[in-house]
C-alpha positions in Angstrom: 1.0 -1.0 1.9 0.5 -4.0 4.1 -1.6 -6.6 2.3 -2.3 -10.2 3.0 -1.4 -13.1 0.8 -5.1 -13.8 0.4 -5.9 -11.0 -2.0 -2.4 -9.4 -1.9 -0.2 -8.8 -4.9 2.2 -11.7 -4.0 1.7 -14.9 -5.9 3.6 -18.2 -6.1 4.9 -17.3 -9.6 6.0 -13.7 -8.8 9.0 -12.4 -6.7 8.1 -11.7 -3.1 10.9 -9.1 -2.6 10.9 -6.0 -4.7 13.3 -3.0 -4.8 12.2 0.1 -2.8 14.8 2.5 -4.2 16.0 2.8 -7.8 19.4 1.4 -6.9 17.8 -1.7 -5.4 19.6 -1.3 -2.0 16.4 -1.7 0.0 13.9 -4.4 -0.6 10.2 -4.7 0.5 8.3 -7.8 1.1 5.1 -7.8 -1.1 3.3 -10.0 1.4 3.6 -8.0 4.7 5.2 -4.7 3.6 8.4 -5.1 5.7 11.4 -3.2 4.4 14.9 -4.5 4.7 13.8 -7.5 6.9 15.2 -10.2 4.6 17.7 -12.8 5.5 19.5 -14.6 2.6 21.9 -17.5 2.3 23.3 -19.9 -0.2 25.0 -23.2 0.0 26.2 -26.0 -2.3 23.3 -27.9 -3.6 22.4 -31.3 -2.4 21.9 -32.2 -6.1 25.7 -32.4 -6.3 26.1 -29.4 -8.5 25.1 -25.8 -8.4 23.9 -23.7 -5.5 20.7 -23.7 -3.4 19.7 -20.2 -2.3 16.9 -18.7 -0.1 15.6 -15.3 0.9 13.2 -15.1 3.8 11.2 -12.3 5.4 11.9 -12.2 9.1 8.5 -10.6 9.7 6.1 -12.9 8.0 8.2 -15.9 6.9 7.6 -15.6 3.2 10.4 -17.2 1.2 12.0 -17.4 -2.2 14.0 -20.5 -3.0 16.2 -21.6 -5.9 18.0 -24.8 -6.6 19.3 -26.6 -9.7 16.6 -29.3 -9.7 13.3 -27.3 -9.0 14.5 -23.8 -10.1 13.1 -20.6 -8.6 10.0 -20.7 -6.6 8.2 -18.4 -4.1 6.3 -19.5 -1.0 4.3 -16.5 0.3 3.1 -16.7 3.9 -0.5 -16.1 4.9 -0.8 -12.5 6.0 -2.0 -11.3 8.4 -1.3 -14.4 10.5 -4.3 -16.1 12.0 -4.5 -17.1 15.7 -5.8 -20.4 17.0 -8.9 -18.5 18.2 -9.6 -17.1 14.6 -9.2 -20.6 13.1 -12.0 -22.1 15.2 
């Protein structure tokens, strides 16, 4: 399934990446449908304690973020992307 954020099943309060297999080894982006196209990283938080983390879909740019101040949040990308011509 490849749905768009407008009308798709991904919302700001739900995880963007869901397991594809029972063991969770592969993950699918709920916004664009990409499988195993996720980059992840973590770093010491700028808050001075804890860790900041992110997971981003390399296909559509949707991201899940987590930090000690704001907690977990999702930022789904608009999918399918619109071109400059479509926006006019």
